[in-house]
C-alpha positions as CSV (number, residue, x, y, z in Angstrom):
1,X,74.6,27.4,278.7
2,X,71.9,26.9,281.3
3,X,71.9,29.5,284.1
4,X,71.3,28.3,287.7
5,X,70.8,31.6,289.2
6,X,67.1,32.5,290.0
7,X,65.6,35.4,287.7
8,X,62.5,36.0,289.3
9,X,61.9,36.9,293.0
10,X,59.1,34.2,293.1
11,X,61.8,31.5,292.5
12,X,64.0,33.0,295.2
13,X,61.2,33.0,297.7
14,X,59.9,29.5,297.0
15,X,63.5,28.2,297.3
16,X,63.6,30.1,300.9
17,X,60.4,28.5,302.1
18,X,61.4,25.1,300.8
19,X,64.7,25.4,302.8
20,X,63.0,26.8,305.8
21,X,60.4,24.0,305.6
22,X,63.1,21.2,305.5
23,X,65.2,23.1,308.3
24,X,62.0,22.8,310.3
25,X,61.4,19.1,309.7
26,X,65.3,18.2,310.4
27,X,65.5,20.4,313.5
28,X,62.1,20.3,315.3
29,X,59.7,17.7,313.7
30,X,62.2,14.6,313.7
31,X,63.7,15.0,317.2
32,X,59.9,15.6,318.6
33,X,58.8,12.6,316.7
34,X,61.5,10.1,317.8
35,X,61.4,11.5,321.2
36,X,57.7,10.5,321.3
37,X,58.2,7.1,319.8
38,X,60.6,6.3,322.2
39,X,59.1,7.6,325.1
40,X,55.8,5.6,324.3
41,X,58.0,2.6,323.5
42,X,59.6,2.9,327.0
43,X,56.1,3.5,328.7
44,X,54.8,0.4,327.1
45,X,57.7,-1.7,328.4
46,X,57.4,-0.3,331.9
47,X,53.4,-1.2,331.9
48,X,54.4,-4.6,330.6
49,X,56.8,-5.4,333.2
50,X,54.7,-3.6,335.8
51,X,51.8,-6.1,335.0
52,X,53.5,-9.4,333.9
53,X,56.5,-9.5,336.4
54,X,56.4,-11.4,339.5
55,X,56.5,-9.4,342.3
56,X,58.0,-11.0,345.9
């Protein structure tokens, strides 16, 4: 029968590091990345409208 409990401390540390890394990616990196992407997209649209639209 397979035992899923980590037997060595290195396995536990590796698992904790993996979960910390995934948490960082989900909580910090993805929101910053998407905010930057949408900010750049909005800026590009704003600049396009500034230079291409007809002003009266």
